[in-house]
N, C-alpha and C positions, 0 to 999 in steps of 0.2 A: 584396611578401608581405603577405597579409591577417593582421591581429593576431589572437591567440587570442581566443576568446569563451567565457565561463563561463556556464553554465546551472544553477540549483539543481534538484535532483530530490527532491521532497518525499515522505516516508513517508506511507502511507495507513493508516486504521483502519476497521474495519467497526463502525459503530453498531449495525447489525443485519446478520444473515446468514441467509438461508433457502434451503434446496435444495428445489425444487419437484418434481423428478423427473429421470430420466435420458432423454436424447434419443436419437433413432435414429442420430445421428452419433457417439454415444459420449460426448458431453459432457453436462453437467447444466444444467438451467434453474435460474437463481439469481434471487434477489431480495435486494438489498442496499442498505443506506444507507451511503454511503461518505464519509469526511472526511479531508482532507489536514492534516498537522501540521507544525510548523516544524522538526523533526529532518530534515536533508537531506543528500544526497550532493552533491558538486560535480562537474560534467561540463565539462571544458575541451576545446574543439574547436579544432584548429589545422590549417590547410591547409598542405600540404607540397609540395615539388617531387617528392619520391619517390612514385611511384604506389602505390595500394593503400591499405587502411585497416589501421592499427595501433593497438592498444589497450594501455594500461599501467594498473595499479591499485596502490593501497597495500596491498591484501590479496593475498599471494602465492598463496594457495590458489584464488583464482578463475580461471576460464578466460580466457584473452586471445585466443582464436582465434574462429573463426566460431560457436562455441557460445554466445558471450556475447550477451546480448540487445541490448546497445548496438551491436554490429556488425551484428547482424541488422536492426536498425531503421535504421541508416545505409544499408544495402544496400536495404531497402525503400523509403526516401525516394528514392534515386537512380533506383530502377526506376520509381516512380510519377511522379516530376517530370521525368526525363530530364536532369537537371542534370549537367554534366560536373564532377565534383568534383575530378579529378586525384588528389592524395594527400591523406589525412586522418589526422591523429593524434588519438585520443580518450584523455584521461586521466580516470579514474574515481577520485575521492578519496572512499572509502567512510566514512560515518558511521552509516548506517542499518544495524542488525544484519542479518546474512545468514541466509536461510532462517527467517524470523521471523513470517510472516504479515502483514508491513507493505509488501509490494510493492516491495522494494528494487530488484530487477533490472527489474522493469516500469517503475518510476519513472525509472531510468537511461535506459531505452529511450525513454520519453516525452520526457525532457529532450534527448536526442539529436535527436529529431524537431523539437522547438521551437527548438532551437539552430541546426540546420541551415537551418530556415526563415528565421531571422534572418541567418544567416551569408551565405547565398546569395540573400537578398532575394526569395524565390519568392512571398511574399505569400498563402500558403495560411491559410485560416481555421482556428481550433482544431478545428472540426468535421471539416474535411478532413484535418487531421493525425491526428485520432482515428481516421478511416476507414483510413488508411495503418497506423495501429497495431493494427487488428484482425488483420492478418496476422502480427504479432509475438508477441502474447500477449493473453490474456483481460483482464487488468488494465490493459493499456497504453492503450486508448481513455479510461478513466476518468483515469488518471495525466496524460494530456495536458491534460485539462480542469481537474482538481483542485477544490479547494473542497468544497462539500456536494452531493452528488448521489445519485439513485436509479439503481441499475444493474440491468438485467434481462437475459434471455437468458443468453449466456455471460458477460455484463458489458459488451457492446458497445452495449446500448440504454440510453442515458443521458438523464436529466432533471435539470437544475439545480434545486436546492432553497434555500430561505432558508437563510442562513449559521448555523452553529452559534453560539449566544451565546459571547461571549468567556469563557475559563475556563483553568484549569491542568489539564494531563493528565500523569499519571505513566504511563510505559511501562516494563514489567519483562519482560525475555526470560530465562527459565531456560536452562541450559547444554545441555539436551537438545534434539534436533531432532524434529519431527513429520513423518511421511510423508504427504504430500498424497494420493498415489494410494490408500495404505492407508486413509485417512479416508473417501474417497469410496466405496471398496469396502465399508467398514463401514456406511456410511449407506445404501447400497443394499439391505443385508440387514437393515435395522433400522427398526422402526416408530417414527417420532418422536412423542413424546407432546406436545411443546410446539413452537410456532412464534412467531417474533417478532411483536409487534403493530406491524407496518410502518405500517398506517394511523395509529395512535396516534403513532407517531414522527414521521410527516409533519405531523400536527396540532400536535404539540409544537414542531417547528421553525417552523411557520407562526406559532405564538403567541410565539415567542421565549423558550420556557420551558426553562431549562437542567435544572431539576429533572424536568420531563416528559420530556426527552430521556434523562437519566441513569437514570430509572425504567424505561425501555423498552429499555435495551441488552440484546441477546439475540443468541446465535450457536448455531445448532443443532449444530455441531461439538463443542461442549462435551459433549453427550449421548453422543457416540460415541468419545470419547478412550479409549485403553487405560487400565486402572485406575491404574498407577503414574503415567503422565503426568497423567491427570485429577486425582489426588489433589494433585499438585504445583500445578497450575493453580488448583485451588480454594483451596489455601492462600494463594497470592499474592492471589487475589481477596479473600479473607476479611481478609488483612492490610491491603489498601487500604481496605476498608469500615471496618474497626475504626479506621483512621487518619483517618476523616472523608470519604472518597469518597462521592459522591452516588449513585454506581453504578460498577460495573466489569464487564468483559467480556473474553473472548478475541478477538483479532483474526485474521481469515482462518482458515487452518487451523493457526494458532499457530506456536510456543508463546507468543508475547507476550501478556501481559495488560495491560490499561490501566484506569485509573480516572480519573473526571472530578471535579475539585475546583473549588469556587467561588473559592478564593484561592490565590495562589502559595505563601504561607508554609506552609499546610497541606500543599500538594503536596510542597514541598521536605522537610518532616518526614517524610512518608510515604516518600519516595524515600530518605532517609537511613536509615530503618529497614530497607528492603529491600536497599540497595546492598552491605552486607558480605556477604550471601549470593548476590546476583545482580549480577554486575559490570556488565551491560548494562541499567541503569536510568536513565531520562532523564526530566526534566521539560520538557514542550513546551507549545505553544499551538496552537489552530487556525489554519489558513491559509485 
């Protein structure tokens, strides 16, 4: 019996997020600078003699059937490679907040693809695994590669970028959830006044300028949030800035807000101010 294999599934942040328009296939063309961070789920893959794929998780409200992206990813891997997996048990230990704009589900799926590639020694490159991930979800190809990257199209066209300079990052997720379909619907009927300076962000990364990166954080979804949610997001962002963040922004379609700090002590103080009101507050670093 092969020993269990553990693969980390890192959360992602959007340093920039721009929606360029709606496509004929119903999806949207996006342009995003993505960054993985140290907060991660743990994916444990265990081959079993019992046929089929079974999933367990420490979050009782998450689906454990074929709707879970981790199972979808395992099936996609098997179909793409032709590997006879027999039975497989997937354990998902969640630490990334759920429905938070930080790609928790997509990252789990990506970790399954990477883990199965190691477990069955199929020798696929990260780019080949990312291609399999396209059929699983829009963020999965990026989550396979991780690091700092420019994502375009639905998110499947990826270009590696110079790494974000080392820093401390505070993540803060309010308790409410944000409907991704609703935000895309709102953005379709809304004339965006501002767009991220993506070119400037790329230059700042090339120059290794943390301040340059922090000053160019921007997410167009902040402009179309419903008023009550938007006010809460802005309050968290303002708290991070007042606590010394070089810049702060919404990630994905939210509701997680993050702030970039030069030092860990400043970041910990900012997190301590937020955590009494927001339980899911974390201090992380770029990966």
